[in-house]
C-alpha positions in Angstrom: 137.4 45.4 -128.5 137.6 42.8 -125.8 135.9 39.5 -126.5 132.9 38.5 -124.4 133.7 36.0 -121.7 130.9 33.8 -123.0 133.1 31.4 -124.9 133.1 27.8 -125.8 136.8 27.0 -125.0 139.2 27.9 -122.4 139.8 31.6 -122.7 142.6 32.3 -125.2 142.0 28.9 -126.9 143.8 26.6 -124.3 146.2 26.8 -121.4 149.1 26.0 -123.7 148.2 28.7 -126.1 148.0 31.2 -123.2 151.4 30.0 -122.0 152.8 30.4 -125.4 151.6 33.9 -125.7 153.0 34.7 -122.2 156.4 33.3 -123.2 156.4 35.4 -126.4 155.6 38.5 -124.5 158.5 37.7 -122.2 160.9 37.1 -125.1 159.6 40.2 -126.9 158.5 38.1 -129.9 154.8 38.6 -129.3 152.4 39.1 -132.2 149.0 40.8 -132.3 147.4 37.4 -132.0 149.4 36.7 -128.8 148.2 39.9 -127.3 144.6 39.2 -128.2 144.9 35.7 -126.6 146.3 37.3 -123.3 143.5 39.9 -123.4 140.8 37.3 -123.8 142.2 35.3 -120.9 142.7 38.3 -118.7 139.1 39.6 -119.5 137.7 36.2 -118.6 138.6 36.6 -115.0 135.6 39.1 -114.6 133.3 36.1 -114.1 135.7 34.9 -111.2 135.7 38.4 -109.7 131.9 38.6 -109.8 131.5 35.2 -108.2 133.9 35.8 -105.3 132.9 39.3 -104.8 129.2 38.2 -104.0 130.6 35.6 -101.6 133.0 37.9 -99.8 130.6 40.7 -99.5 127.8 38.6 -98.2 130.0 37.3 -95.5 131.5 40.7 -94.4 128.3 42.7 -94.7 127.8 43.3 -91.0 131.5 43.5 -90.1 134.2 46.1 -90.1 136.1 44.3 -92.7 137.0 46.1 -95.9 136.8 44.3 -99.2 138.3 45.5 -102.4 138.8 43.8 -105.7 141.5 44.2 -108.2 141.8 43.1 -111.8 145.5 42.9 -112.6 146.6 45.3 -115.2 148.3 44.4 -118.5 151.5 46.2 -117.6 151.6 44.4 -114.3 151.2 41.0 -116.0 154.1 41.9 -118.3 156.3 43.1 -115.5 155.6 39.8 -113.6 156.4 37.6 -116.6 159.8 39.5 -116.9 160.5 39.2 -113.1 159.6 35.4 -113.0 161.1 33.8 -116.1 159.8 30.3 -115.2 156.2 31.3 -114.6 153.6 30.0 -117.0 151.0 32.6 -117.7 148.0 30.3 -117.3 149.2 29.6 -113.7 149.5 33.3 -112.7 147.2 33.2 -109.7 146.6 36.9 -109.0 145.0 38.2 -112.2 141.7 38.2 -110.3 142.3 39.4 -106.7 140.7 40.5 -103.6 142.1 42.4 -100.5 140.5 42.0 -97.2 141.6 44.4 -94.4 140.8 43.5 -90.8 140.8 45.6 -87.7 142.8 43.0 -85.7 144.6 39.8 -86.1 141.8 37.9 -84.2 139.3 39.2 -86.8 141.6 38.0 -89.6 142.1 34.4 -88.4 138.4 34.0 -87.4 137.1 35.1 -90.8 139.7 33.1 -92.7 138.9 30.0 -90.8 135.1 30.4 -91.4 135.7 31.0 -95.0 137.8 27.8 -95.3 134.9 25.9 -93.9 132.3 27.4 -96.2 130.4 25.1 -98.6 131.1 26.0 -102.2 132.6 24.2 -105.2 135.7 26.4 -105.5 138.8 24.7 -104.0 141.6 26.3 -102.1 144.8 25.3 -103.9 147.4 26.0 -101.2 148.0 24.4 -97.8 146.8 26.5 -95.0 150.3 28.0 -94.1 151.9 28.0 -97.5 151.4 31.7 -98.0 151.2 32.7 -94.3 153.5 35.7 -94.3 152.5 36.6 -90.8 154.0 33.5 -89.3 156.9 33.7 -91.6 157.3 37.2 -93.1 158.9 37.6 -96.5 162.4 38.8 -96.5 161.3 42.1 -97.9 159.3 42.6 -94.6 155.9 41.9 -96.2 153.3 40.4 -93.7 150.0 39.1 -94.5 148.2 35.9 -95.7 147.3 34.8 -99.2 145.0 32.0 -100.4 144.5 30.8 -104.0 141.3 29.4 -105.1 140.5 27.4 -108.2 137.2 28.5 -110.0 134.8 25.7 -110.4 131.4 25.9 -112.1 129.2 23.5 -114.1 127.0 25.8 -116.1 127.3 25.7 -119.9 128.3 29.3 -120.0 130.8 29.1 -117.1 132.3 25.6 -117.8 135.1 26.9 -120.1 136.4 29.1 -117.3 136.8 26.2 -114.9 140.4 26.2 -113.5 140.9 30.0 -113.5 142.5 31.2 -110.4 141.7 33.9 -107.8 143.8 35.2 -105.1 142.6 36.5 -101.7 144.8 38.6 -99.5 144.2 39.0 -95.9 145.9 41.9 -94.0 145.4 43.7 -90.7 145.2 47.5 -90.8 148.8 47.5 -89.4 150.1 45.3 -92.1 148.2 47.2 -94.7 149.8 50.6 -93.6 153.2 49.0 -94.2 152.3 47.6 -97.6 150.9 51.0 -98.6 154.1 52.7 -97.6 156.1 50.3 -99.9 153.9 51.2 -102.8 154.3 54.9 -102.2 158.0 54.7 -102.1 157.8 53.1 -105.5 156.0 56.1 -106.8 158.1 58.9 -105.2 161.6 57.4 -105.6 163.4 55.5 -108.3 163.6 52.5 -106.0 161.1 49.6 -105.8 161.7 47.9 -102.3 158.7 45.7 -103.0 160.6 44.0 -105.8 164.1 44.6 -104.2 165.1 47.1 -107.0 167.1 50.3 -106.6 168.6 51.8 -103.5 169.0 48.9 -100.9 168.6 51.4 -98.1 164.9 51.6 -98.8 164.6 47.8 -98.5 166.5 47.8 -95.3 164.2 50.6 -93.9 161.1 48.8 -94.8 162.3 45.5 -93.3 163.2 47.3 -90.0 159.9 49.2 -89.9 158.0 45.9 -90.5 159.8 44.5 -87.4 158.8 47.6 -85.4 155.2 47.4 -86.4 155.0 43.6 -85.7 156.5 44.0 -82.2 154.8 47.1 -81.0 151.3 46.7 -82.4 150.7 43.0 -82.8 153.0 41.4 -80.3 154.7 39.4 -83.1 158.1 39.2 -84.7 158.9 40.2 -88.2 161.8 39.7 -90.6 164.4 40.4 -87.9 163.2 38.2 -85.0 166.6 37.9 -83.4 167.4 41.6 -83.3 167.3 43.2 -79.8 164.9 46.1 -79.3 167.9 48.4 -78.8 169.6 47.5 -82.0 166.4 47.5 -83.9 165.8 51.2 -83.0 169.3 52.2 -83.6 169.4 50.6 -87.0 166.1 52.2 -88.1 167.1 55.6 -86.7 170.3 55.5 -88.6 168.7 54.5 -92.0 165.8 56.9 -91.5 168.1 59.8 -91.0 170.1 58.9 -94.1 167.0 58.7 -96.2 164.9 61.3 -94.4 162.1 58.7 -95.1 159.5 59.4 -92.4 159.7 63.2 -93.1 159.3 62.6 -96.8 156.2 60.4 -96.3 154.8 62.7 -93.8 155.2 65.7 -96.1 153.2 64.2 -99.0 150.0 66.0 -100.0 147.2 63.6 -100.2 144.9 63.9 -103.1 141.6 65.3 -102.2 139.0 62.7 -101.5 136.8 61.7 -104.5 133.4 63.1 -103.3 131.3 60.6 -105.1 128.7 58.0 -104.1 129.9 55.9 -107.1 131.5 52.6 -105.8 133.5 51.9 -109.0 136.6 54.1 -109.5 139.3 54.1 -112.2 142.6 55.6 -111.0 144.8 57.0 -113.9 148.3 57.6 -112.6 150.4 59.6 -115.2 154.1 59.4 -115.7 154.2 62.9 -114.0 152.7 61.3 -110.9 149.5 63.2 -111.3 146.3 61.4 -110.3 143.0 61.5 -112.3 139.9 59.6 -110.8 136.9 58.6 -112.9 133.9 57.1 -111.1 131.1 54.9 -112.4 127.8 53.6 -111.0 128.1 50.0 -112.3 130.8 47.6 -112.6 130.3 46.7 -116.3 130.4 50.3 -117.2 133.6 50.8 -115.3 135.2 47.6 -116.8 134.3 48.7 -120.3 135.9 52.0 -119.7 139.1 50.3 -118.3 139.8 48.4 -121.4 139.3 51.5 -123.5 141.5 53.7 -121.3 144.2 51.0 -121.4 144.2 51.0 -125.1 144.2 54.9 -125.4 146.8 55.5 -122.6 149.4 52.7 -122.7 151.9 54.8 -121.1 149.8 55.3 -117.8 149.2 53.2 -114.8 145.6 52.5 -114.8 143.7 50.5 -112.3 140.1 49.7 -111.6 139.1 49.5 -108.0 135.7 48.6 -106.4 134.6 48.7 -102.8 131.3 49.0 -100.8 131.9 52.7 -100.1 134.0 55.4 -101.5 136.0 55.7 -98.2 136.8 52.0 -98.6 138.4 52.6 -101.9 140.7 55.2 -100.3 141.5 52.7 -97.5 142.2 49.8 -99.7 144.2 51.7 -102.4 145.8 54.5 -100.4 149.0 54.0 -102.3 147.4 55.6 -105.4 146.7 58.6 -103.4 150.3 59.0 -102.1 148.9 58.9 -98.5 151.3 57.0 -96.0 150.1 59.0 -93.0 149.0 55.9 -91.1 152.3 54.2 -91.6 154.2 57.2 -90.3 152.0 57.5 -87.2 152.2 53.7 -86.5 156.0 53.5 -86.8 156.5 56.5 -84.7 154.1 55.2 -82.0 155.8 51.9 -82.2 159.2 53.4 -81.7 157.9 55.1 -78.6 156.4 51.9 -77.2 159.7 49.9 -77.8 161.7 52.6 -76.3 159.5 52.6 -73.1 160.2 48.8 -72.9 163.9 49.4 -73.2 163.9 51.8 -70.4 161.6 49.9 -68.0 
């Protein structure tokens, strides 16, 4: 049973206690008490999600911006601790997260600027360009912008949660299509290009495709800014043929849309790659079910998603539906655009 977030001290007891529990999990020396500490700390981020959700949805209500929230899964927290041996758990900044998807770059930058100038207590922890992976893409090919905010509240109930972190991701539809495809590859192959694991050809293919998308659709440069258009298309064509990548992604059968008006969905992805969707009318009901399912199905990938409309859930979390059609279309369209430039 998960503890209520209405606690008197920092969730988990103290930041040092949370860090100790995280280190023990990393070192495979964790105790049941360590796991309880981490679960209390993780669960406490619900208040952060609720606060930022209200702010973000109010500011995007009359726009075409898609807002989806994500509560980091226990398995993902453990994986991140393993990948980043120097990370202290209490400083993990994406346990509570939001993904904002914009029609255009102009929409993204305009909204972010307005949000930065908004009047609220919560402080942005990072400099404006620290996590700007549009100006300076990650070497994996990832493009987007992240901001990290520090939760600040003075109420008696909320004060113990002061200092918890929340991450906001900003992406355009173009950038989101690429990130979706990276996730899909992780599901359908034994490689994880997102984390630079497995067959390096997938990493190369996604870096080259990121460059194609940036140049052809957003008039920007990606992870290969100095590569000529001709060499870019040649390199991608060669590696695409060796992997049969676009054809494999094109041939995926998308899961039938969840025909529900419920706005809270739990996606259960089994080891056999089958997807089960459970929907809920209220966020508290869904969150309770999430913790129970994680306890009952520790071997499965279970994620709670919430968006304003059921179609927004599909858009924001397409990777869980094995749907990379947008990516395939945009890459092929981008290749044609760049080829025309070469020939003119």
